C-alpha positions as CSV (number, residue, x, y, z in Angstrom):
1,M,-142.7,-3.2,-82.5
2,T,-145.3,-1.3,-80.5
3,D,-144.5,0.2,-77.2
4,V,-147.6,-1.4,-75.6
5,A,-146.7,-3.3,-72.5
6,A,-146.3,-7.1,-72.8
7,G,-149.2,-9.3,-72.0
8,A,-149.8,-13.0,-71.6
9,R,-147.4,-15.4,-73.4
10,S,-149.5,-18.5,-73.5
11,Y,-153.3,-19.0,-74.1
12,L,-154.4,-22.6,-73.4
13,Y,-157.7,-23.8,-75.0
14,V,-160.0,-25.6,-72.6
15,P,-163.3,-27.2,-73.7
16,A,-166.1,-25.4,-71.8
17,D,-168.2,-28.6,-71.6
18,R,-165.6,-30.7,-69.8
19,P,-165.7,-30.2,-66.0
20,D,-162.7,-32.5,-65.6
21,R,-160.6,-30.3,-67.8
22,L,-161.8,-27.1,-66.3
23,A,-161.0,-28.3,-62.8
24,R,-157.3,-28.7,-63.7
25,A,-157.0,-25.8,-66.1
26,T,-155.7,-23.0,-63.8
27,A,-152.9,-25.3,-62.6
28,R,-151.4,-25.9,-66.1
29,G,-149.0,-22.9,-66.0
30,A,-150.7,-20.9,-68.8
31,D,-150.8,-17.1,-68.5
32,A,-154.3,-17.2,-70.0
33,L,-157.0,-19.8,-70.6
34,I,-159.4,-19.7,-73.6
35,L,-162.6,-21.4,-72.3
36,D,-164.0,-22.7,-75.6
37,L,-167.7,-22.6,-76.4
38,E,-167.1,-22.7,-80.1
39,D,-165.2,-25.5,-82.0
40,A,-164.6,-27.7,-78.9
41,V,-168.4,-28.0,-78.3
42,P,-170.8,-29.7,-80.8
43,P,-173.9,-27.7,-81.8
44,A,-176.2,-29.8,-79.7
45,G,-174.1,-29.2,-76.6
46,K,-173.8,-25.4,-76.6
47,H,-176.5,-24.9,-74.0
48,R,-175.1,-27.5,-71.6
49,A,-171.6,-26.1,-72.1
50,R,-172.7,-22.6,-71.0
51,G,-174.1,-24.1,-67.8
52,V,-171.0,-26.1,-67.1
53,L,-168.8,-23.0,-67.7
54,A,-171.0,-20.7,-65.7
55,D,-170.9,-23.1,-62.7
56,W,-167.1,-23.3,-62.9
57,L,-166.7,-19.5,-63.1
58,A,-169.0,-19.1,-60.1
59,G,-166.7,-21.3,-58.1
60,Q,-163.5,-19.3,-58.9
61,D,-161.6,-17.4,-56.2
62,D,-158.8,-15.6,-58.0
63,P,-157.9,-18.1,-60.7
64,G,-154.3,-16.7,-61.1
65,C,-154.5,-16.3,-64.8
66,E,-156.5,-14.4,-67.5
67,L,-159.8,-16.1,-68.4
68,W,-161.0,-15.6,-71.9
69,V,-164.2,-17.2,-73.4
70,R,-164.2,-18.1,-77.1
71,I,-167.8,-17.4,-78.1
72,N,-169.9,-18.5,-81.1
73,P,-170.4,-15.6,-83.5
74,G,-174.0,-16.7,-84.3
75,L,-174.8,-17.3,-80.6
76,A,-172.9,-14.4,-79.1
77,E,-175.8,-12.9,-77.2
78,A,-176.6,-16.2,-75.4
79,D,-172.9,-16.9,-74.7
80,I,-172.2,-13.4,-73.3
81,A,-175.3,-13.4,-71.1
82,A,-174.5,-16.8,-69.6
83,V,-170.8,-16.7,-69.0
84,V,-169.3,-13.2,-68.9
85,T,-168.6,-12.6,-65.2
86,P,-166.2,-10.4,-63.3
87,W,-163.5,-13.2,-63.6
88,V,-163.7,-13.1,-67.4
89,T,-161.0,-11.0,-68.9
90,G,-162.7,-10.9,-72.3
91,V,-164.1,-12.8,-75.2
92,V,-162.3,-14.4,-78.1
93,V,-164.1,-13.6,-81.3
94,P,-163.8,-16.2,-84.1
95,K,-163.9,-15.1,-87.8
96,A,-163.6,-11.5,-86.7
97,E,-164.6,-8.7,-89.0
98,P,-165.5,-5.0,-88.2
99,A,-169.3,-5.5,-88.3
100,L,-169.1,-8.5,-86.0
101,L,-166.9,-6.7,-83.5
102,A,-169.3,-3.7,-83.4
103,E,-172.1,-6.1,-82.5
104,I,-170.0,-7.8,-79.8
105,D,-169.2,-4.3,-78.4
106,R,-172.9,-3.6,-78.3
107,L,-173.8,-6.9,-76.6
108,L,-171.0,-6.5,-74.0
109,T,-172.0,-3.0,-73.2
110,A,-175.6,-4.0,-72.7
111,H,-174.6,-7.0,-70.5
112,E,-172.2,-4.8,-68.4
113,R,-174.9,-2.3,-67.8
114,A,-177.4,-5.0,-66.9
115,V,-175.1,-6.4,-64.2
116,S,-173.8,-3.0,-63.0
117,A,-170.3,-3.7,-64.2
118,P,-168.0,-0.9,-65.5
119,V,-168.7,-0.4,-69.2
120,G,-165.7,-1.4,-71.3
121,R,-164.1,-3.7,-68.7
122,T,-164.5,-6.8,-70.9
123,G,-161.9,-7.1,-73.6
124,A,-162.1,-8.6,-77.1
125,L,-159.5,-10.8,-78.8
126,P,-160.4,-11.1,-82.4
127,L,-159.2,-14.0,-84.5
128,I,-158.4,-13.3,-88.1
129,E,-159.7,-16.4,-89.8
130,T,-161.3,-15.2,-93.1
131,A,-160.1,-13.4,-96.2
132,R,-162.5,-10.5,-95.4
133,G,-161.1,-10.3,-91.9
134,L,-157.5,-10.3,-93.2
135,L,-158.3,-7.4,-95.6
136,S,-159.9,-5.6,-92.7
137,A,-157.1,-6.3,-90.2
138,A,-156.4,-2.6,-89.6
139,A,-160.1,-1.9,-88.9
140,V,-160.3,-5.0,-86.7
141,A,-157.3,-3.8,-84.7
142,A,-159.0,-0.4,-84.2
143,A,-162.3,-1.9,-83.1
144,P,-163.6,-1.2,-79.5
145,R,-162.2,-3.3,-76.7
146,V,-159.5,-4.9,-78.8
147,A,-156.2,-5.3,-76.8
148,R,-154.4,-7.6,-79.3
149,L,-155.2,-9.8,-82.3
150,G,-155.0,-13.5,-82.9
151,I,-154.9,-15.6,-86.1
152,G,-156.7,-18.9,-86.8
153,E,-154.6,-20.4,-89.6
154,A,-156.6,-23.5,-90.3
155,D,-159.7,-21.6,-91.0
156,L,-157.8,-18.8,-92.9
157,A,-156.0,-21.3,-95.1
158,A,-159.2,-23.1,-95.9
159,D,-160.9,-19.8,-96.8
160,L,-158.0,-18.9,-99.1
161,G,-157.5,-22.4,-100.6
162,L,-154.0,-22.6,-99.3
163,Q,-152.2,-25.9,-98.8
164,P,-149.3,-25.0,-96.4
165,G,-146.3,-27.3,-96.3
166,P,-144.6,-28.7,-93.2
167,G,-142.9,-25.4,-92.4
168,R,-146.0,-23.3,-93.2
169,E,-143.8,-20.7,-95.0
170,E,-146.8,-19.9,-97.2
171,L,-148.5,-18.3,-94.2
172,I,-145.7,-15.9,-93.3
173,P,-147.0,-13.0,-95.4
174,L,-150.4,-13.4,-93.8
175,R,-148.9,-13.4,-90.3
176,L,-147.0,-10.3,-91.0
177,Q,-150.2,-8.4,-92.0
178,I,-151.5,-9.1,-88.4
179,V,-148.2,-7.9,-86.9
180,V,-148.3,-4.7,-89.0
181,A,-152.0,-4.0,-88.2
182,S,-151.3,-4.4,-84.5
183,A,-148.2,-2.2,-84.4
184,A,-149.9,0.5,-86.5
185,Q,-152.8,0.6,-84.1
186,G,-150.6,0.6,-81.1
187,I,-152.2,-2.4,-79.5
188,G,-150.4,-5.4,-78.0
189,A,-148.3,-7.7,-80.2
190,P,-150.5,-10.5,-81.6
191,V,-151.1,-14.0,-80.5
192,G,-149.8,-16.8,-82.8
193,P,-151.7,-19.9,-83.9
194,A,-151.6,-23.2,-82.1
195,S,-149.4,-26.1,-83.2
196,L,-151.7,-29.1,-83.8
197,D,-149.0,-31.7,-83.1
198,Y,-148.6,-31.4,-79.4
199,K,-146.2,-34.3,-79.2
200,D,-143.6,-32.6,-81.4
201,R,-141.7,-30.5,-78.7
202,D,-138.8,-29.6,-81.0
203,G,-141.1,-28.5,-83.8
204,L,-143.1,-26.5,-81.3
205,R,-140.0,-24.7,-80.1
206,E,-138.7,-24.0,-83.6
207,S,-142.1,-22.7,-84.9
208,T,-142.6,-20.6,-81.7
209,Q,-139.2,-19.0,-82.2
210,S,-140.2,-18.2,-85.8
211,L,-143.3,-16.5,-84.5
212,L,-141.2,-14.5,-82.0
213,R,-138.9,-13.3,-84.8
214,L,-141.9,-12.3,-86.9
215,G,-143.2,-10.0,-84.1
216,F,-145.7,-12.3,-82.2
217,R,-145.3,-12.3,-78.5
218,A,-147.8,-15.0,-77.5
219,R,-149.2,-18.3,-78.8
220,T,-152.3,-20.4,-78.3
221,A,-151.9,-24.0,-77.1
222,I,-154.2,-27.0,-77.6
223,H,-152.6,-29.2,-74.9
224,P,-151.0,-28.4,-71.5
225,A,-147.8,-30.1,-72.7
226,Q,-147.2,-27.1,-75.0
227,V,-147.5,-24.4,-72.4
228,A,-144.0,-24.6,-70.9
229,T,-142.3,-24.4,-74.3
230,V,-144.4,-21.4,-75.4
231,N,-143.7,-19.6,-72.1
232,D,-140.0,-20.3,-72.3
233,V,-139.6,-19.0,-75.9
234,F,-141.6,-15.8,-75.2
235,T,-139.6,-15.1,-72.0
236,P,-136.4,-13.2,-72.6
237,A,-133.3,-15.2,-71.6
238,P,-131.2,-13.7,-68.7
239,A,-128.4,-12.8,-71.0
240,E,-130.8,-11.0,-73.3
241,V,-132.3,-9.1,-70.4
242,A,-128.8,-8.1,-69.0
243,R,-127.7,-6.9,-72.4
244,A,-130.9,-4.8,-72.8
245,R,-130.3,-3.2,-69.4
246,R,-126.7,-2.3,-70.3
247,L,-127.9,-0.8,-73.6
248,V,-130.5,1.3,-71.9
249,A,-128.1,2.5,-69.2
250,A,-125.4,3.4,-71.7
251,F,-127.9,5.3,-73.9
252,E,-129.4,7.2,-71.1
253,E,-125.9,8.2,-69.9
254,A,-125.1,9.4,-73.4
255,V,-128.3,11.5,-73.6
256,R,-127.5,13.1,-70.3
257,G,-124.2,14.1,-71.8
258,G,-126.0,15.7,-74.8
259,I,-125.2,12.8,-77.2
260,G,-128.0,11.2,-79.2
261,V,-126.3,7.9,-80.0
262,T,-123.8,5.6,-78.4
263,T,-122.2,2.2,-79.1
264,D,-122.5,-1.3,-77.6
265,E,-119.7,-3.6,-76.4
266,E,-119.0,-4.7,-80.0
267,G,-118.8,-1.1,-81.2
268,R,-122.1,-1.1,-83.0
269,M,-124.2,2.0,-83.0
270,V,-127.0,2.3,-80.5
271,D,-129.8,4.8,-81.3
272,V,-133.4,5.3,-80.3
273,A,-134.7,2.4,-82.5
274,V,-132.3,0.0,-80.8
275,I,-133.3,1.3,-77.4
276,R,-137.0,0.8,-78.2
277,A,-136.3,-2.9,-78.9
278,A,-134.2,-3.2,-75.7
279,R,-137.0,-1.6,-73.6
280,E,-139.5,-4.1,-75.1
281,V,-137.3,-6.9,-74.0
282,L,-137.3,-5.5,-70.5
283,A,-141.1,-5.0,-70.5
284,R,-141.5,-8.7,-71.4
285,A,-139.1,-9.8,-68.7
286,R,-141.0,-7.8,-66.1
287,S,-144.3,-9.4,-67.0
288,S,-142.9,-12.9,-67.0
289,P,-143.3,-14.9,-63.7
290,G,-140.0,-15.5,-62.0
291,Q,-138.2,-12.8,-63.8
292,P,-136.5,-9.9,-61.8
C-alpha cells in the first residue's frame, strides 16, 4: 500500500442535467460528488446540462465535499470551458488512456490560464474502462494531474468480452492491476466501481469489504442510499485504530532503544512493513469525519 494520505471514501454520481438532484446532492453524506455530463446525459442534452451545472456551481458557497465533473472525452474542450470553476476539484476522465490524459492536461492548462487560476490546480481522476487503458495503467497513473485511479467495470467487461458472475470474481485480476499501478506510482489508492443494485445493502457491504481487502480505499455510488455503507466500510473501526496506535507506539519505543522489531500483544513480530499498514489505518481514520 502506498504511503499517500487517504482521500475521499465515497464518490456519489449526480446527473448534471437534473437541478432537483443537484440541489440535494451536497447533503447526501458523500465525501465527493461526481457531477456527470457523460453517461447520465443523452447526446442531445449535453449543451443544456452544461448550463444547468454551471448555474449550480455558480451558486455554491463552500459545498463541504469534493466536486468532480465527469466529462465527455469527445467533448472535453466544451465541458471544461463551461463547468471547471474554483469549486471543481477535478475532472473524471472516462475511457482513460495516456494520449487522452495528455490532451485533458493541455485543455485544463489553457483554461486555468484563461481564467487566471493556478496552473495544475484542477485534478484528474482517470477511469480504466478499456483494454488499452488497462494495459497502459502504469502510464495512466503517471499522467499529469492524476491523484488516484478509478475503474469502470461495465465498460471494461464489455470491451474484454467478459461475463462476470454474481460475485464478479472474474474481475479480481483486473482490479489488482489498478491497485499495483497506483501503488507503484505512489498516488492515492484507487476508487472501486459502483454496485448497480442499490437496494442490496448486504451485498454492497460484502463487495465493498472485498474491495478494501484488495487495496481500494474508496468507491463510487449511483444512489444516495449506498453512501453510508461505503463510508462505513472504508472508515477504520475504533478497535482497529486503537490497535494501530498501540503498534506504532510500541515500535517507536523499540526503535528508540536501538531495536528494529518488536512484538504485538499476541507475540507476533512487528516490523517496518506492519507499521506501514498501521500508519495507513491511522491516516484513513484522521481523514474520516467524526474520527479522533
